[in-house]
N, C-alpha and C positions, 0 to 999 in steps of 0.2 A: 539607371532607366536608360532605355534605348528606343529611338525612333528609327524604323526601317521602312523601305518601300515594299510594294507587293512581291518584288523579286528577292527580298530578304538582303537587300544592300543597305548597310548601316549609314544613315544620314546625320545622326547625332547621339552622343552619349554623355552622361554627367561624370563627374569626379568619382563617384561611388563605384562606377562601372570600371574605371581604370584601377581603383584600389583592390576590387574583388578579383578581376580577371588578369590584371597585369599588362592589358594593353593599352598603350597611350592613345589619347583621343586622336591624335594626328594619324596614327597608324590605323586605328579602326575604321574611321570614316572612309567610306569608298569600298570597304570590304564586305564579303558576304559574311552574314551570321554564322555560316558554316565553320568559320574560324574557331568558335566555340564548341563545336560538335565533339562529344566525348567518345562515340562508339558504343556506349553502354546500352542506349535505346536501339531497337531494331527497326526495321522498315515498317512494320505493321504500327509500331507506335508513332512514327511521323505521319503516316497515312490518316490514322485516327485524329492526330493533332490537328492536320490540316482540314480534315472534314468537318470537325468541330468549330473551327475557326471560320470556314465559309459558311456553314449553315447557321451558326448562332451569333457569330461575330465576337466571340469571346472564347478563351481557353485559360484555364488555371490548373495548376497541379505541381508536382515534384518532378525534378528533371536533373540529371547529371550532366554537368558541362565541363570543359577543360580550360584550364588557365593557360597563359602564354607560356609558363615553364613547364607544361605538361601534366602538371598534377590536377587531379579531378576534385570537383566540388559539388556538392548538393545544392539545389536552390529551389525556392518556391517561386513560381513564375506565373504572371498574369498578363495576357495580350489583349488588348482592345483596339478596335479600328479607330482611325482619326477621320472624323468628318470635315473634310476640306473641300473648298470650291474646286470644280473641275472633276475630270474623270480619274485623276490619279488616286490610288489607294495606298494609305499609309497605316503603319501599325505602331502603336505605342506599347511599350513592354516595361513592366515594373518586376523586378525580382529582388529576393532577399536570400542570402546564403544562409542555409540551415544546417551544413555539414555538422558543426560542433553540437547544435541542439539535438540533432538525430542521434549523434554518438552518446551524448548524456542519457537520452531517453533509453537507448539500448543498454547502457550501463546499468540504469535503474531497473529495467526489466530483468536484468541477469541478476542484479542484487536481490531482488524480489523472490526469484526462483531459489536463490541460496538461502534466504531467509526462511522460506517455506520448508526447505529440505531440512533445516535445523529442528522443526518441530517434531515431537515425538509421535510415534505411531499408536494406534488404539491399543490399549491394554486390556487383556481379557484372562480372567482366572475362573475356571469353570466351577459352578456352584458357589462362587463368592462375589464376583463383581465384573463389570465392564465399564471402562472409562474412555471417553473419547472427547475431542474437541474440534471445533471449526472456526475459521477466521477469514475475514475478507478486509482487505485494506482499502481505504479510500482511493489510494494511487497504487502503483505497483508494489510498493513497500508499505509497511505498516509500523506504527507506533505501539501497537498491542503486543504482548507475548504471553505464553503459557508453557507450562511443562508439568509432568509428574513422573515420579520415581521412587523406588524402594529405598528407604532409609533404615530398614530392619527386616527381619523374616515376616513380621505381619503389620508393618507400619508403611503406609503410602503417603508420601508427601506430594502436594501439587500446589500450584498456584495460577492465577491470572494476574496480568498487570498492563497498565496503560500509561504511557509516557505522554505529556502534554504536547499537542500539536500534532502534525502530519507530515508525510513525506519523508525526505531523506535525513533531515536533522534528527526527527523522532526515531527513525529506523536505527541511525547510528548509536543513538543513546540506549535503544533496546539491546544492542549488542552487550554493552557495558553492564546493563541490568540484569541480563541472563547469568553472566560471570558472577555478579555480586550475590545474586540470590543463591546459586550453588554454594559459594563459599560460606555465606552466613548461616545456612540451615546445617551445614556439617560442623560448623565451629560452635554452635549454640545448643544450649540444654532445653530451652523452652521456645515456644513460637514467638512469646513476647520479646525475649532476649533477641531473637533473630531478627524480628521487625525492628527493634531499637538499633541494632547494628546496621541493618540496611538503610535506615533512615540517615545515620550518620555517614554512610558511604554515598548515598544519593546525593546529599548536599555537596559533596566533593566532586562527583563524577558528571551529574546532570548540568546542562547549560545553565548559565546565569539567568534567573528569573523564570525557570520553568520548574515543574515538580511532576510526581508520577503517583498513579494510585495502585494499590496491590491488595490481593486477597489471598492469604496463604492457608493451608490447611494440612492436618495429619489425620488420616483415617486408620484408627487402631481396629483391626479385624478380630482381636481377641476380646475386646470389650464392646465393641460394635459402637464406639464413640467416635463422632466427627468433630475434632478439635479445630478451631479457626481463630484467626486474627486478622482484622482488617485495617487498611491504611487507605481510607478514600473511596473504597467501593462499599457503598453504604447497605446493600442488601443482597440476598440471594433467595433460591426458592427451594422448597423442601416439599417432596410429595410423598405421603404414606397412605396407602390405600386409596380411598376416594378423597382425602383430605388434601388440600393444596394451599401452602401458605407462603407469604412472602416475609422473610425474617430481616428486620431492620438492624443495622449495626452503626453506631455512631463512631467516628474516628477521624483523625487527622491525615492529610496527605503526606507523602514522603518528600523530603528535601525542602520544606517550607520552614520548619523551626527545629532546634535541637533537641526539644523535649517534646516528642510526639506523644499522644495519648493513644496506645496500642494495648488493647486487653484481650486476653485469651477467653474464649467462649467454648462451651461444649454442647453437643447435640447428640441425644441418644437415638440411634437408628435401629431400624429392624429389617430383616430380609424383605426384599420386594421395594424397599425405599428408593427414592430418586433425589439426587441433588443436581440443581442447575445454577450455575455460575455464569456471569456475563460482565463485560465492560460497559461503562456507560453509554457508549455509542449505540448499543442495543436496546437499552431501556426505552429510549424515545420512540423506537419502532413497535414496541410490544403492546398489545391491548391490555386492558385492565386485568384480565384474567388469561393466564397461560394454559387453562385446562382444555381450551378449544383446539390448541396446536398440538398436532402429533409430532412430537420429537423424541427420538431415542438415541441412547448411545450406539447402539448397534449400526443404524444407518444415517448417523447424524449428519455427515459432510453433504450427502445428496439432499437429504431434508432441508438442512440449512440454506443451501444454494436456492431451493425451491421457494423457500419462506422468503428470503432477502429479494428475490425477483419481484416482490410485490412493491418494493420501496425505491426511493431515490436515497442513496446514502449521503449523510453529511459528515460522518466520522468513521474511523476503523471500528470494527465490531469483532467480538470474540465470543464464542460460547463454549462452556465446558459441561458435560453431562456425566454423572456417575450413576449407573443403576447396580443395586446390590441385588444378588441373587437370592 
């Protein structure tokens, strides 16, 4: 905290001022507040600053200042006039250093971009299928993940998953889950076996007290069978012609118990069918029937953003659509 007169001469500072700026109270008092000037803000900034202060009697915002040792720091600054008897004008300033908070925020934003870059691009095979997915985190990073890739000439493996929680801790666990799923699917003979192994690994790699949900599938284009196993994602949607149904799947979450109940199921598909998978953050936003929503694999990411624009998110959300030709 700082008290200064109308000319910007420092009249009083507290101990926190000394701790942040490095200027001792005895040195700072009597000096101009210009001793803190960083040179980062230009003349126009300070003109706007003073105009606001004179017209409204208040200013708040981010500003760069300079410590006694010459190093720069970012602060959130608020200035108020002090109403005192007489004609003298004084200003009361409160500031909080936010340099580290800003650095952390920028790091999280970079991590979010890196996380998004790991997501697969849409996959299209003419006269066969189109698969695409879209995702939006509650914060810059997300605790959801998805992927799809070939495990044979005519076998497509894919999944969506959701790690408990939001933000950085969930995002870090997502990285481990992505590696674990890749490893288990290549080392397993069946989807049930893959999910059992993933459950065992999740118990070791997930943070204590957390769990994850997942839905894994293999699309066999020779038999047109959609084989799937769930771990905590209890439903998905199947559209065939004009029929649109929600398919329920009972299962346990990953990382809760050593003996999870993971059962493989199969659904016979036809050309023209559509499969929609989503994490639970999206189910709460969905109307009772999805038939009124125009979502396709071809333009999913743009349509998804438009759809989510109607809602205030409370969770990370992910949707995957597979359109069969």
